[in-house]
N, C-alpha and C positions, 0 to 999 in steps of 0.2 A: 244523414242518409247513409254515410259509410258504416256507422254502427249497426244500422238496421240490416245492411247487406251482410255484414259479418255474422250477426245473430242468425239470419236466415240460413247462411251457409253452415253454421255450426249445428243448427237444429236439423238440417237435412242430413248431415253426416251422422249424427247420433241416431236418427230414425232409420237410416240405411243400415247402420251397424246392428241395431236392435232387430231389424227384420231378418237379416242374414243369420244372426246367432239363434234366434228363436225358431227359425224355420227348419233347422236341422238338429237331429238328435246325435250328440257326440258320445259314443260309448267310451268308457274309461276302463283301464286295467291297472293293477299295481304290478310293477316289475321289481325284482330284487337282483341287485348286482352281485355276482358270485364272489368277487374278490373283496368287497368291502361290507357286504350285508346291507347296504343302503337300499331303502325302498323308495321308489319314485312312482308318481302317478303318470301314466302314459295315455295320451289322447289318441284313440285309434283312428281319428280322422286325419292325422298327420300321414302323408303319403310315403314316408320312409320308415324303416325300422330303426330302433335305437342303436347307437354305435358306442363302444364296441359291442360285439354280440355275446358277451359273457353275462347274460341275464336270464332269468326265468320268470315266467308269468306266475304270480302267487295269489291271484284273486280271479273270481269270475268277472264277467262283464258288468260294469256298474253304470247306471244311466246318467248320473250327474257328477260333477266335480265334487260337490259337497259330500255325496255318498262315498266317493273314493277317498276323500280326506278323512272322513270318519273311520273308514276301514283301515287306512294307514295308521291313524292314531291308535286304534285298538291293537294292531299288530306290533307297533312300537312298544306299547305298554305291556304286551304279552311277551316281549323279548324275541319275537320272530323277525323283527326288522330293526336295523340301526336307524337312527334319525334320518 
C-alpha cells in the first residue's frame, strides 16, 4: 500500500509539472556577455534581469528552448559567440 501511495504522489507531481510548463509560452533570447563574448540562453519568464548588466541581446525572441539552442549553436560556429 505504501508503494501505491508513493506512485500516486509521484504521478500527481509529474502531471502538475507538465500542466504548468505546457500552459505557458516561455520566450527565449540569446544574450552575449560583453567582457567574455560568452552567449547564454535567457528565459524571459524569469522575473529579474541577468546580473551583471554588461550584456547585450543578440537574437530576436525565440519560442522554444530548442530554437534558442539551435541559434546559439549557429552563432558559435559563425564565431559571433564564445561557447
